[in-house]
DRENDO-1510 file (C-alpha; in Angstrom, 1 decimal, always signed):
<recs>
REC; n; res; u; v; w
REC; 1; UNK; -30.7; +0.1; -32.2 .
REC; 2; UNK; -31.0; -2.4; -29.2 .
REC; 3; UNK; -28.1; -4.8; -30.9 .
REC; 4; UNK; -26.1; -1.9; -32.1 .
REC; 5; UNK; -25.3; -0.8; -28.6 .
REC; 6; UNK; -23.0; -4.3; -27.9 .
REC; 7; UNK; -21.2; -3.0; -30.9 .
REC; 8; UNK; -20.1; +0.4; -29.3 .
REC; 9; UNK; -19.3; -2.1; -25.8 .
REC; 10; UNK; -17.2; -4.6; -28.2 .
REC; 11; UNK; -13.8; -2.7; -28.2 .
REC; 12; UNK; -14.0; -1.9; -24.6 .
REC; 13; UNK; -14.9; -5.7; -24.0 .
REC; 14; UNK; -12.0; -6.7; -26.0 .
REC; 15; UNK; -9.6; -4.7; -24.1 .
REC; 16; UNK; -10.8; -6.2; -20.8 .
REC; 17; UNK; -10.3; -9.8; -22.0 .
REC; 18; UNK; -6.8; -9.1; -23.6 .
REC; 19; UNK; -5.6; -6.9; -20.5 .
REC; 20; UNK; -6.9; -9.0; -17.7 .
REC; 21; UNK; -8.9; -11.8; -18.3 .
REC; 22; UNK; -6.6; -13.8; -20.5 .
REC; 23; UNK; -3.5; -13.2; -18.3 .
REC; 24; UNK; -5.3; -14.4; -15.5 .
REC; 25; UNK; -6.7; -17.6; -17.2 .
REC; 26; UNK; -2.9; -18.2; -18.4 .
REC; 27; UNK; -1.9; -17.7; -14.7 .
REC; 28; UNK; -4.3; -20.4; -13.4 .
REC; 29; UNK; -3.1; -23.1; -16.1 .
REC; 30; UNK; +0.1; -21.9; -15.5 .
REC; 31; UNK; -0.2; -22.6; -11.6 .
REC; 32; UNK; -1.4; -26.4; -12.5 .
REC; 33; UNK; +2.1; -26.8; -14.5 .
REC; 34; UNK; +5.9; -27.8; -13.7 .
REC; 35; UNK; +7.2; -24.8; -15.6 .
REC; 36; UNK; +10.8; -24.1; -14.3 .
REC; 37; UNK; +14.0; -23.7; -15.7 .
REC; 38; UNK; +14.4; -27.2; -15.9 .
REC; 39; UNK; +10.9; -28.1; -17.2 .
REC; 40; UNK; +9.9; -25.3; -19.6 .
REC; 41; UNK; +6.2; -25.7; -21.0 .
REC; 42; UNK; +2.6; -26.5; -19.5 .
REC; 43; UNK; +3.0; -30.0; -18.3 .
REC; 44; UNK; -0.3; -30.6; -16.0 .
REC; 45; UNK; +1.0; -31.4; -12.1 .
REC; 46; UNK; -2.3; -31.0; -10.8 .
REC; 47; UNK; -2.0; -29.6; -7.2 .
REC; 48; UNK; +1.4; -30.4; -6.7 .
REC; 49; UNK; +2.5; -26.4; -6.7 .
REC; 50; UNK; -0.5; -25.7; -3.9 .
REC; 51; UNK; +0.8; -28.7; -1.9 .
REC; 52; UNK; +4.1; -27.2; -1.7 .
REC; 53; UNK; +2.9; -23.4; -0.7 .
REC; 54; UNK; +0.6; -24.9; +2.4 .
REC; 55; UNK; +4.0; -26.2; +3.4 .
REC; 56; UNK; +6.2; -22.9; +2.5 .
REC; 57; UNK; +6.7; -21.4; +5.6 .
REC; 58; UNK; +8.6; -18.7; +3.8 .
REC; 59; UNK; +5.4; -17.8; +2.0 .
REC; 60; UNK; +3.5; -17.3; +5.0 .
REC; 61; UNK; +6.0; -15.5; +7.0 .
REC; 62; UNK; +6.4; -12.9; +4.2 .
REC; 63; UNK; +2.6; -12.9; +4.2 .
REC; 64; UNK; +2.4; -11.9; +8.0 .
REC; 65; UNK; +5.1; -9.4; +7.5 .
REC; 66; UNK; +3.2; -8.0; +4.7 .
REC; 67; UNK; +0.1; -7.7; +6.7 .
REC; 68; UNK; +2.0; -5.6; +9.4 .
REC; 69; UNK; +3.6; -3.6; +6.9 .
REC; 70; UNK; +0.5; -2.7; +5.2 .
REC; 71; UNK; -1.6; -1.8; +8.1 .
REC; 72; UNK; +0.7; -0.1; +10.4 .
REC; 73; UNK; +2.1; +2.3; +7.2 .
REC; 74; UNK; -1.7; +2.9; +6.0 .
REC; 75; UNK; -2.5; +3.7; +9.8 .
REC; 76; UNK; +0.1; +6.0; +10.1 .
REC; 77; UNK; -0.7; +7.5; +6.7 .
REC; 78; UNK; -4.4; +8.4; +7.4 .
REC; 79; UNK; -3.5; +10.0; +10.6 .
REC; 80; UNK; -0.5; +12.0; +9.3 .
REC; 81; UNK; -2.5; +12.8; +6.2 .
REC; 82; UNK; -5.3; +14.0; +7.9 .
REC; 83; UNK; -3.6; +16.2; +10.4 .
REC; 84; UNK; -1.7; +17.8; +7.2 .
REC; 85; UNK; -5.4; +18.4; +5.6 .
REC; 86; UNK; -6.8; +19.9; +8.4 .
REC; 87; UNK; -3.5; +22.4; +8.9 .
REC; 88; UNK; -4.0; +23.1; +5.4 .
REC; 89; UNK; -7.6; +23.2; +5.1 .
REC; 90; UNK; -7.8; +25.7; +8.3 .
REC; 91; UNK; -6.8; +29.4; +7.9 .
REC; 92; UNK; -2.8; +29.0; +7.5 .
REC; 93; UNK; -1.3; +31.2; +5.2 .
REC; 94; UNK; +0.6; +30.4; +2.2 .
REC; 95; UNK; -1.8; +27.4; +1.5 .
REC; 96; UNK; -0.9; +26.9; -1.9 .
REC; 97; UNK; +3.1; +26.4; -1.5 .
REC; 98; UNK; +2.0; +23.8; +1.6 .
REC; 99; UNK; -0.3; +21.8; -0.7 .
REC; 100; UNK; +2.6; +21.8; -3.7 .
REC; 101; UNK; +5.1; +20.9; -0.7 .
REC; 102; UNK; +3.8; +18.3; +1.1 .
REC; 103; UNK; +2.8; +16.4; -2.8 .
REC; 104; UNK; +6.3; +16.2; -3.4 .
REC; 105; UNK; +7.4; +13.1; -2.6 .
REC; 106; UNK; +4.5; +11.3; -4.1 .
REC; 107; UNK; +5.6; +13.2; -7.3 .
REC; 108; UNK; +8.9; +11.3; -7.5 .
REC; 109; UNK; +9.0; +7.3; -8.5 .
REC; 110; UNK; +9.6; +4.8; -5.6 .
REC; 111; UNK; +12.6; +3.3; -7.3 .
REC; 112; UNK; +14.5; +6.7; -7.0 .
REC; 113; UNK; +12.8; +7.8; -3.7 .
REC; 114; UNK; +14.2; +4.0; -2.2 .
REC; 115; UNK; +17.9; +5.0; -3.8 .
REC; 116; UNK; +17.8; +8.0; -2.0 .
REC; 117; UNK; +16.6; +6.8; +1.3 .
REC; 118; UNK; +19.2; +3.9; +1.4 .
REC; 119; UNK; +21.6; +6.8; +0.8 .
REC; 120; UNK; +20.4; +8.3; +3.7 .
REC; 121; UNK; +20.2; +5.0; +5.6 .
REC; 122; UNK; +23.9; +3.9; +4.7 .
REC; 123; UNK; +25.6; +3.0; +8.2 .
REC; 124; UNK; +29.1; +4.5; +7.6 .
REC; 125; UNK; +28.5; +7.4; +4.7 .
REC; 126; UNK; +24.5; +8.2; +5.3 .
REC; 127; UNK; +23.9; +11.4; +6.7 .
REC; 128; UNK; +21.5; +10.1; +9.3 .
REC; 129; UNK; +24.2; +8.4; +10.9 .
REC; 130; UNK; +26.4; +11.5; +10.7 .
REC; 131; UNK; +23.8; +13.7; +12.3 .
REC; 132; UNK; +23.5; +11.2; +15.2 .
REC; 133; UNK; +27.4; +11.1; +15.6 .
REC; 134; UNK; +27.4; +14.5; +15.5 .
REC; 135; UNK; +24.5; +14.5; +18.8 .
REC; 136; UNK; +26.9; +12.6; +20.4 .
REC; 137; UNK; +24.5; +9.4; +19.7 .
REC; 138; UNK; +25.9; +6.3; +18.3 .
REC; 139; UNK; +25.4; +5.2; +14.8 .
REC; 140; UNK; +22.7; +2.4; +14.0 .
REC; 141; UNK; +22.9; -0.3; +11.4 .
REC; 142; UNK; +19.6; +1.0; +9.8 .
REC; 143; UNK; +19.7; -1.7; +6.7 .
REC; 144; UNK; +21.6; -4.8; +8.5 .
REC; 145; UNK; +19.1; -4.9; +11.7 .
REC; 146; UNK; +16.2; -6.9; +11.2 .
REC; 147; UNK; +14.0; -4.6; +13.4 .
REC; 148; UNK; +15.6; -1.6; +11.8 .
REC; 149; UNK; +15.5; -2.7; +8.3 .
REC; 150; UNK; +11.7; -2.8; +8.9 .
REC; 151; UNK; +11.2; +0.1; +10.4 .
REC; 152; UNK; +13.5; +1.8; +7.7 .
REC; 153; UNK; +11.1; +0.4; +5.0 .
REC; 154; UNK; +7.8; +1.8; +7.0 .
REC; 155; UNK; +9.7; +5.1; +7.1 .
REC; 156; UNK; +9.9; +5.1; +3.6 .
REC; 157; UNK; +6.4; +4.5; +2.8 .
REC; 158; UNK; +5.0; +6.3; +4.9 .
REC; 159; UNK; +7.0; +9.2; +3.7 .
REC; 160; UNK; +6.3; +8.5; +0.4 .
REC; 161; UNK; +2.7; +8.0; +0.5 .
REC; 162; UNK; +1.3; +9.9; +3.3 .
REC; 163; UNK; +0.9; +12.9; +0.4 .
REC; 164; UNK; -1.8; +10.8; -1.6 .
REC; 165; UNK; -3.7; +10.2; +2.1 .
REC; 166; UNK; -3.4; +14.2; +2.4 .
REC; 167; UNK; -4.6; +14.6; -1.0 .
REC; 168; UNK; -7.8; +12.6; -0.9 .
REC; 169; UNK; -8.8; +13.9; +2.3 .
REC; 170; UNK; -8.0; +17.1; +2.0 .
REC; 171; UNK; -10.7; +17.0; -1.4 .
REC; 172; UNK; -13.3; +15.8; +1.1 .
REC; 173; UNK; -12.9; +18.5; +3.5 .
REC; 174; UNK; -13.1; +21.4; +1.2 .
REC; 175; UNK; -16.3; +19.4; +0.2 .
REC; 176; UNK; -17.8; +19.7; +3.2 .
REC; 177; UNK; -21.0; +22.0; +3.9 .
REC; 178; UNK; -20.4; +24.6; +6.3 .
REC; 179; UNK; -23.8; +24.7; +7.9 .
REC; 180; UNK; -22.8; +22.2; +10.8 .
REC; 181; UNK; -20.1; +24.0; +11.3 .
REC; 182; UNK; -22.1; +27.2; +12.0 .
REC; 183; UNK; -24.2; +25.2; +14.3 .
REC; 184; UNK; -21.6; +24.0; +16.2 .
REC; 185; UNK; -19.9; +27.5; +16.7 .
REC; 186; UNK; -23.5; +28.7; +18.1 .
REC; 187; UNK; -23.4; +25.9; +20.7 .
REC; 188; UNK; -20.3; +26.6; +21.5 .
REC; 189; UNK; -18.2; +23.9; +20.6 .
REC; 190; UNK; -14.4; +23.8; +20.8 .
REC; 191; UNK; -12.1; +22.9; +18.3 .
REC; 192; UNK; -11.7; +18.9; +19.2 .
REC; 193; UNK; -15.5; +18.5; +19.9 .
REC; 194; UNK; -15.9; +20.2; +16.3 .
REC; 195; UNK; -13.8; +17.8; +14.9 .
REC; 196; UNK; -15.1; +14.4; +16.7 .
REC; 197; UNK; -18.9; +15.3; +16.5 .
REC; 198; UNK; -18.6; +17.2; +12.9 .
REC; 199; UNK; -15.7; +16.8; +10.8 .
REC; 200; UNK; -15.0; +13.0; +11.3 .
REC; 201; UNK; -18.2; +11.5; +11.0 .
REC; 202; UNK; -18.8; +13.8; +7.8 .
REC; 203; UNK; -15.5; +12.3; +6.7 .
REC; 204; UNK; -16.2; +8.8; +7.6 .
REC; 205; UNK; -17.1; +7.7; +4.1 .
REC; 206; UNK; -14.2; +9.5; +2.2 .
REC; 207; UNK; -11.7; +8.2; +4.9 .
REC; 208; UNK; -12.9; +4.2; +4.3 .
REC; 209; UNK; -12.1; +4.8; +0.6 .
REC; 210; UNK; -8.9; +6.3; +1.1 .
REC; 211; UNK; -8.0; +3.6; +3.5 .
REC; 212; UNK; -8.9; +0.9; +1.2 .
REC; 213; UNK; -7.2; +2.4; -1.6 .
REC; 214; UNK; -4.3; +2.6; +0.1 .
REC; 215; UNK; -4.4; -1.1; +1.7 .
REC; 216; UNK; -4.6; -2.1; -1.7 .
REC; 217; UNK; -1.0; -0.1; -3.4 .
REC; 218; UNK; +0.3; -1.5; +0.2 .
REC; 219; UNK; -0.4; -4.6; -0.7 .
REC; 220; UNK; +1.8; -4.9; -3.4 .
REC; 221; UNK; +5.3; -3.2; -1.9 .
REC; 222; UNK; +7.9; -4.6; -3.7 .
REC; 223; UNK; +10.1; -1.4; -5.5 .
REC; 224; UNK; +10.7; +0.0; -2.0 .
REC; 225; UNK; +11.9; -3.9; -0.6 .
REC; 226; UNK; +13.4; -4.6; -3.8 .
REC; 227; UNK; +16.1; -1.2; -3.7 .
REC; 228; UNK; +16.4; -0.7; -0.2 .
REC; 229; UNK; +16.7; -4.4; +1.6 .
REC; 230; UNK; +16.5; -6.6; -1.3 .
REC; 231; UNK; +14.2; -8.7; +1.2 .
REC; 232; UNK; +17.0; -8.5; +4.0 .
REC; 233; UNK; +18.6; -8.9; +6.3 .
REC; 234; UNK; +17.9; -12.3; +5.8 .
REC; 235; UNK; +14.2; -12.6; +5.0 .
REC; 236; UNK; +13.4; -9.5; +7.7 .
REC; 237; UNK; +11.7; -7.4; +5.1 .
REC; 238; UNK; +10.8; -9.3; +2.7 .
REC; 239; UNK; +7.1; -9.4; +1.4 .
REC; 240; UNK; +4.7; -11.5; -0.7 .
REC; 241; UNK; +5.1; -9.6; -3.8 .
REC; 242; UNK; +9.1; -9.8; -3.4 .
REC; 243; UNK; +8.9; -13.7; -2.3 .
REC; 244; UNK; +7.1; -14.3; -5.8 .
REC; 245; UNK; +9.5; -12.2; -7.2 .
REC; 246; UNK; +12.2; -14.1; -6.2 .
REC; 247; UNK; +10.6; -18.0; -7.1 .
REC; 248; UNK; +9.4; -17.0; -10.4 .
REC; 249; UNK; +11.8; -14.2; -12.2 .
REC; 250; UNK; +15.0; -15.3; -9.9 .
REC; 251; UNK; +14.7; -19.2; -9.9 .
REC; 252; UNK; +12.5; -18.9; -12.7 .
REC; 253; UNK; +10.0; -21.5; -11.3 .
REC; 254; UNK; +7.0; -20.1; -13.0 .
REC; 255; UNK; +4.6; -22.8; -12.1 .
REC; 256; UNK; +4.9; -22.6; -8.7 .
REC; 257; UNK; +5.3; -18.4; -8.5 .
REC; 258; UNK; +1.9; -18.8; -10.7 .
REC; 259; UNK; +0.1; -20.5; -7.6 .
REC; 260; UNK; +1.6; -18.4; -5.2 .
REC; 261; UNK; +0.2; -15.3; -6.8 .
REC; 262; UNK; -2.8; -16.9; -7.2 .
REC; 263; UNK; -3.1; -17.4; -3.6 .
REC; 264; UNK; -1.8; -14.0; -2.9 .
REC; 265; UNK; -4.9; -12.3; -5.0 .
REC; 266; UNK; -7.8; -14.5; -3.7 .
REC; 267; UNK; -6.4; -13.7; +0.1 .
REC; 268; UNK; -6.1; -10.0; -0.7 .
REC; 269; UNK; -9.7; -9.9; -2.0 .
REC; 270; UNK; -11.0; -11.7; +0.9 .
REC; 271; UNK; -9.2; -9.6; +3.4 .
REC; 272; UNK; -9.9; -6.5; +2.2 .
REC; 273; UNK; -13.7; -7.2; +1.1 .
REC; 274; UNK; -14.0; -8.4; +5.2 .
REC; 275; UNK; -12.1; -4.8; +6.3 .
REC; 276; UNK; -14.4; -2.6; +3.8 .
REC; 277; UNK; -17.5; -4.2; +5.3 .
REC; 278; UNK; -16.3; -3.6; +8.9 .
REC; 279; UNK; -15.2; +0.2; +8.2 .
REC; 280; UNK; -18.3; +0.7; +6.6 .
REC; 281; UNK; -20.4; -1.1; +9.5 .
REC; 282; UNK; -18.4; +1.1; +12.4 .
REC; 283; UNK; -17.8; +4.5; +10.4 .
REC; 284; UNK; -20.2; +5.2; +8.0 .
REC; 285; UNK; -23.8; +3.0; +9.1 .
REC; 286; UNK; -23.3; +4.1; +12.8 .
REC; 287; UNK; -23.1; +8.0; +11.3 .
REC; 288; UNK; -25.9; +8.2; +9.3 .
</recs>
């Protein structure tokens, strides 16, 4: 019986090796090769790709841009998602209607949403500039100005993924015990004091989990940038994922793109681990 349990684990282990471990090891091997459109194959070249990566300012700028984009959008998504969750959790009519309404953006694929928003942001034909003109304001170059294009991508990400944060936080609110609220009511605590002294502390662990999940997903932003701006104007909205795509699947520099991917993976693992520990120390342990 002791040995038979490993037989039942074998199928899952084989699937894990097939879909995770083998591609990862193969990517490591490719990163040490000169595989490109002119030299297909796994010719070993040592650490040349990594040396090239350290001098590639465009890659590091894209990584910094991604950090700002992911951090800002997730923070705004958390605030808006928490506000919507509190609204639906409270004594509001048509709760079920609002729950479904808030989830609609998340139900649509990112590519379709990006196409719709690209039409909305169109400088001459888009309805957004049409509303601005009707209000007596000047039209804005939403996708051709560097700053506005970056903001436009943020708007789309916030609009589409705030419902995900709303769903997680609403589930957490619905699982909270009622006794602390009864005690706060007896003590005469108002809504603001109750939120900061009762609701938010009890939601700390759930908040950390929700933020980390969204940070992991936000660090892989690709479809929105690809459809809306293609990284432009210039490289104003180019993220790490999109730059790796350019090097790997557009320029067919597979060896170099593999080194970029591995470095990006290591940086994300280290960064998210540090963020998780800091958030747990600040929000969870201090509340227990």
